[in-house]
Structures are given as C-alpha cells and as structure tokens.
N, C-alpha and C positions, 0 to 999 in steps of 0.2 A: 503493499496498500504505496509506504512510505516511499516506493522507486519510483509509484508512475504520478503519484510528486510531483517528487523530485524535476521527476522526467519534463512534468503540465509545464513548469512553472520554468523549467529554459526552453521549455518551444513561445509562452509570452512573451518573453525580453525581448527578440529585436522586433517586433511590433508594440515596446513601448517605449526600446528606443528611439527611431525613427515613423515619425507619428507626421505629419501634416497643420500646418499653420499660417497662420495668414502672415504674412512678411508689407510695408512700406516697396521697400524698388526688392529688384533683380535683376541679374545675370547672367548669357550661357558663358560660356567656358568650359574651357576638353579639359577630363576629368580628372590633369595631374598640376590643372588652375596652372598652365605655361603658357597659355593662352583666349583672348576674352574675341568674341566671334555678336560683328554688329552686328552686321545681318539675320539671324537666328535670336541675334534676344528685340532685338526688334516682330521679327517671324510670331514668336511669341509674348509680346507685351499687346501685338492688335491681332491677335489668336481670340474670337469670342465667349472666349473660357472666364478669358488675366483682364481682356477693359484696363491698359491701362496704358500711362503717359511716353515715349521714348525724351530721355532726360542726354545731359553731355555733361561728360565729368570735364576737367580742366586740361585737363591731357587730350581732351577728344573722344576717350569711349564712348561708348553708350549704355547707360540700363532700362533697367523699366521700373516706372517708379507706379503707384498705385494708384484708382479715379475716383479725389475727388470731383464731386459733380454739385450744380446748384438741385437746390430743394423746390421749386416754383409751389408760389403761393408764400415759403417764407419771413417771414421779415427781418430772423432777427441773423444770419444769413446762414442757414440751415444748410449742411449738407450730406448731400449721401457718401457714405465713405467702399470701393471694393476693392478691400487691401484682395494680394495677392499671394492663390496656393501657392505655396513651394512645390510640390506636389504635383501638381500639371504644370507648373513653368517647368517642372526639371523634364520632366515628358512629353511637351515640348521638344525642347533645346534635344532632349537623345532623339527624337524621331529626324530631327535639323539633321543630324549629325550619330552617329554610337557612337564617339568617345567624348563626346555634352555630356554636360551634367547642368545644374542650376548654381550661381550662388547665392545669393538673401539676404541679407540684413535686416535691420529694425525689425524686431516682431513684429506684428503689433498685436 
C-alpha cells in the first residue's frame, strides 16, 4: 500500500512542477536560450488564443505583451486584461520550430 501511494505521489510531481499560468510578457526562443526569434514571437503574439501586442526591447528584439483593452461604458478607465497563457504560447513557438519554446516573465 505504501508503495502504491509513493508511486502515485511521484506520478503527480511533474504536473505540480510544470503548470500553466498567465504572464505579462513572452517571447519565442531556442530551447537552449541561444537565439530569440522575432518572427516566431510576432506569429505567436498574433494568434487568436494569445491576443497580445508586439513590443520591442531597446536592442530591437521583439516580445509579446498582454493586451489591455478599454471597457466600453466604464468611466474610470476600466480595462479588460488578457494575460498570456505560457503553455499556449510555448505550443505556438514549438509549432513554428520544434527547437523553440517560450520565455515568459512577470507572472500575472
């Protein structure tokens, strides 16, 4: 019985470590971190599931930032916020090039 419980706990650990979350910013890069791909980032950012805006770092590289849209009829400047789903963004980067994944920061 103890062995079965231990096996179940070990089986759940990867799911606890790798979880999806909303982020303010993401970009596509090579899995080893050696290369950032602006075209892949723009493609992922423009995907229907992401709804982001492409911005530029001071060195010219691109990144995707979450979309904030004004809410119609709200006088106090209310906005609808669409954080970037890091798992969806990573999937789109991977579909662009199987050597790519996402680099996301500023967890929302």
